[in-house]
N, C-alpha and C positions, 0 to 999 in steps of 0.2 A: 639679191635673192628675194627680199621683201617686196620689191617692185614687181617682180615676175609673178609672185603669188597674188598680189592685188590685181594685176593685169588679167591673169587667168580667171580669177573670181569675177571680175567686172565683165569680161567677155562671156562667161557662162551665164551671168545674170541677164545680160542683153539678149543672148540667144534664147533663154528661157522665156523672156517677156515677149519676144517677137515670134516665137515658134507657133503659138496658138492663135495668132490673130487671123481673122477672116474679114473680108470686106462684105458687109451685109448687102450692098448693092449688087454684088456678083451672085449671091445666093438666091435672090428673089426671081421668080418667074415673070418674065415680061408678058404683057397682054398678047402680043403677037406670037409668043411661043406656046401659049396654052393649047392651041389647036393641035400642035405636034404632040404634046404630052397627053392629050385626050384621045389620040388616034387608036385604032383597033390594035395595032402592033404593040402598043404599050400596055395592053390589058394583061393581067396575070392569068385570067381564065379563058384565053382565046383558043387554047387547045383542049378540047374536052377529054381526050384520052389521057393527056398528061395530068390534067386536074384529077381525074379518077384514080390514076396511079399514085399521085401524091396523097390523096385522101386515104387510100388503102395503106400507104406507108405510115402516115401519121396515126391511123387507127391501130395498126399493128404494133407500133412502138409505144404509143402512149395510152392505148385502150380508150380512146376518145374519138368522137366523130364531130365534124363541123368545127366552127370557131377558127377558121383559117385566118381571119383578120386580126387576130390577137397574137402578138409575139410572145416568145418565151415557152417554157415547157415545165413539166413537173406534174404534181398530183392535182393542182388547181384548188387547193383547200384554203385559199386566202379568205 
């Protein structure tokens, strides 16, 4: 029984250690991939009607205009 508990705790510890690992080489954007990510289809403001509708929604919900580049919500009294 004691060996089983130690085995389960050991496997849990190993799973916890390896679950959050990421290879930094896979996350970086390679120089030849930058043209794809800078393309027109990747722009958030490529559809002017959708942008206007989103601005209206944000204004209606938060009583604020502009500042779409900042994440989060609330009163903004930081």
